[in-house]
Residue, then its C-alpha position, 0 to 999 in steps of 0.5 A: x550406435x554410440x559405443x560409449x553408451x555401452x561402456x558407461x553403463x554397468x553390471x547389476x547384481x542386486x543387493x539381496x543376492x550379495x553379502x554386505x560389502x561391495x555392490x558394483x554398478x559395472x559392467x551391464x547396461x542397468x546400474x542397479x538400485x543399490x546406493x552407498x551409505x554416507x562415507x562409503x566410496x566405490x572405485x570401479x575400473x575396466x577395459x572393453x573391446x568393441x569389434x565390428x568387421x575387421x576393426x577393434x576399438x579399445x576403451x579404458x579405464x572406464x572409471x566410475x567413482x561413487x559415494x553416498x550423500x545420504x542413506x538413500x542418495x549417491x553421487x557418481x562421477x564417471x569417465x570412460x577414458x580413451x577409446x583407441x581405434x588403430x592409431x586414433x584415440x578420442x577422449x570421452x566426456x565426464x559424467x555426473x550422476x545422482x541415484x536415489x532409492x525410491x522403494x526399498x524392501x526385501x524382495x522389490x526395489x526401485x531407484x531413480x537415476x539422473x545423468x549429465x555428460x559434461x562437455x570435456x571430451x573430444x566430441x563436445x563443443x558446448x553444453x547444449x550438445x551434452x547427453x542427458x539421461x533420466x530413468x528408473x531402475x528396479x529389481x525383483x527377488x524370485x528366490x534367495x539366489x535368483x532374481x530379475x532386474x531392469x531399467x527404463x530410461x529416456x536419453x537426450x542427445x545431440x545428433x545432426x545439429x538437433x537435440x533428439x530423444x531415445x527410449x532405452x530399456x533393459x531386462x535381465x536375470x541374475x544368479x548367485x552360484x556361491x558366496x563368491x560367484x554370480x552371473x547375469x544375462x541381460x537384453x538391452x534395447x535402444x529405440x529412437x523417438x524423435x528421429x528416424x532410425x532402427x531399434x538396436x537390440x543387444x544381448x549381454x552376459x557376464x560373471x562376477x567374482x568376489x575376492x573378498x567382501x570389498x573387492x569384486x572382479x568381472x568379465x562379460x561378453x555381448x553382441x547385437x541381436x538386431x541392427x547392430x554388427x558390434x560384438x564386445x568383451x570386457x573385464x573390470x574391478x570394483x573396490x569398496x572403501 
């Protein structure tokens, strides 16, 4: 499994369970439905360790810059940074993303997401080999401090000299424990569509802590449920300007 797939996707705590202020896209698989207003800028940073057998891969800075273009459209620029395994280090691609709100209500939201990886990293030789992704993001309030969220997306990636398609989905639940502390649990699936392979299932859970209205910290942990022997843990920071 491409481990950058995990680190480039992010935590969703829905807007309806947070006070006005920072709403981060990190660190879970679903990026969430929230979009920034024009003039706002979110700076998100993090670190993740992926562990399998006796090997550990370290990835940072997991940079994600987001800014509002209109009242319902935002631009994101992401860069996982460097992944280091023992003494070897590789650089990831830069990702451009557009997120648009489709439905906004008090208890249900739906947004569309489009992403393109630019061939800037060590594993991309030309534009035809870049990763493209499109999907729908949703959330549903069940109570004022509890809700559901998820994502359904189609990924186009380059494998073995051919472009292949994957169907990816995540569903989770989020909780607000106080004005500062939130948590989530999420299950993610990655299923090949145009090539032979096994569906990968991963469980991910984490906590968020608001230092103030514009600053959030997070910690998360997860691992494979099916066809994955990788466990991971990470930490992050998000700041709204």
